[in-house]
C-alpha positions in Angstrom: 0.0 0.1 0.0 2.7 2.3 0.9 4.7 1.7 -2.4 1.5 2.4 -4.4 1.1 5.7 -2.6 4.6 6.9 -3.3 4.3 5.7 -6.8 1.2 7.9 -7.3 2.9 10.9 -5.7 5.9 10.6 -8.1 3.6 10.2 -11.1 1.5 13.0 -10.1 4.8 15.1 -9.4 6.0 14.4 -12.8 2.7 15.1 -14.5 2.3 18.5 -12.9 5.9 19.5 -13.6 5.2 18.7 -17.3 1.8 20.1 -17.1 3.1 23.7 -16.6 5.2 23.4 -19.7 2.3 22.1 -21.8 0.0 24.8 -20.4 2.4 27.5 -21.3 2.7 26.1 -24.8 -1.1 26.1 -25.1 -1.4 29.6 -23.8 1.2 30.7 -26.5 -0.7 29.0 -29.2 -4.1 30.6 -28.0 -5.9 27.5 -26.8 -8.8 27.8 -29.4 -6.4 27.1 -32.1 -5.0 24.2 -30.1 -8.7 22.9 -29.9 -9.1 23.5 -33.7 -6.3 21.1 -34.3 -7.7 18.1 -32.4 -8.7 15.2 -34.6 -12.3 16.2 -34.4 -11.4 19.7 -35.9 -8.2 19.5 -37.7 -8.3 20.6 -41.2 -11.9 21.8 -40.9 -13.1 25.2 -41.9 -15.1 25.5 -38.6 -15.2 23.8 -35.3 -17.6 23.9 -32.5 -16.4 23.5 -28.8 -19.0 22.6 -26.4 -18.1 22.9 -22.6 -20.2 20.9 -20.1 -20.1 20.3 -16.4 -21.0 16.9 -14.8 -23.3 18.6 -12.3 -25.1 20.8 -14.8 -28.8 19.8 -15.2 -29.0 21.5 -18.7 -25.7 19.8 -19.7 -27.0 16.4 -18.6 -30.2 16.9 -20.4 -28.3 17.5 -23.6 -26.2 14.3 -23.6 -28.2 12.5 -26.3 -28.0 15.6 -28.6 -24.2 15.7 -27.9 -23.9 12.1 -28.8 -25.8 12.5 -32.1 -23.7 15.6 -32.8 -20.5 14.0 -32.2 -21.6 11.0 -34.4 -22.8 13.1 -37.4 -19.9 15.6 -37.3 -17.2 12.8 -37.6 -17.9 12.7 -41.4 -18.5 16.3 -42.1 -15.9 17.7 -44.3 -15.9 21.3 -43.2 -17.2 21.3 -39.6 -15.8 19.6 -36.4 -17.2 19.2 -32.9 -15.1 19.0 -29.8 -16.7 18.3 -26.4 -15.0 19.2 -23.3 -16.0 18.1 -19.9 -14.8 20.0 -16.7 -15.7 21.9 -13.5 -16.5 18.5 -11.7 -15.6 18.1 -8.1 -12.9 15.6 -9.2 -11.1 14.4 -12.4 -12.8 11.1 -11.9 -16.3 12.9 -12.1 -15.2 14.6 -15.2 -13.8 11.3 -16.9 -17.0 9.5 -15.9 -19.1 12.0 -17.6 -16.8 12.1 -20.7 -17.2 8.3 -20.8 -21.1 8.5 -20.6 -21.1 11.1 -23.5 -18.7 9.0 -25.5 -16.5 9.8 -28.5 -13.4 11.8 -28.4 -14.2 14.1 -25.5 -11.5 16.0 -23.8 -11.7 16.3 -19.9 -10.4 19.4 -18.3 -8.1 19.2 -15.3 -9.1 20.1 -11.7 -7.8 23.6 -12.1 -10.0 24.3 -15.1 -7.3 25.2 -17.5 -9.3 25.0 -20.7 -12.2 26.8 -18.8 -9.9 29.5 -17.8 -8.4 30.1 -21.1 -11.7 29.8 -22.9 -13.2 32.2 -20.3 -16.0 29.7 -19.5 -18.0 31.1 -16.7 -21.4 29.1 -17.3 -22.5 25.8 -18.4 -23.1 24.6 -21.1 -21.1 27.1 -23.2 -21.1 26.7 -27.0 -18.6 28.3 -29.1 -18.1 28.2 -32.9 -14.4 28.9 -34.1 -13.0 29.3 -37.8 -9.8 27.5 -38.5 -7.7 30.3 -37.0 -9.3 30.3 -33.7 -11.4 33.2 -34.1 -14.9 32.9 -32.3 -17.6 33.3 -35.0 -20.5 32.6 -32.6 -21.4 31.8 -29.0 -24.3 30.0 -27.2 -27.6 30.7 -29.0 -26.0 32.0 -32.2 -23.6 28.8 -32.1 -26.6 26.7 -31.8 -28.1 28.2 -34.9 -24.9 27.5 -36.7 -24.9 23.9 -35.5 -28.6 23.3 -36.6 -28.0 24.8 -39.9 -24.8 22.9 -40.6 -26.1 19.5 -39.5 -29.7 19.6 -40.3 -28.9 19.6 -44.1 
């Protein structure tokens, strides 16, 4: 038991020392551009980022729509969708919600690094970016863009 505890402390220390370097690089790259480069959005003209929280009733009610959206967006040539789960009490809570949603969902860390960089202050937050990371639409306007894009 004691060996496992020491192992986890060492792994955690290594992760957090590297985490700062990674976050510094992401901040330099302006995180939306980094998100636009995920497999879901890379090479697409537009990308929607949907940030949800595990405890959020509105977020939980939209899980079936998120699952359908992730499925139909996989084969869309010009539009990608990236879901981020964060703001849970623990990483495990975030990861469990990400697994429930399915697909390639990013989980934010306990510090809420993506949320801070993207300036997420409420849940759910829906953003649409162009390929250069410029915000084209947010929330209701972003939902209109998603409906117009995927209802064709």
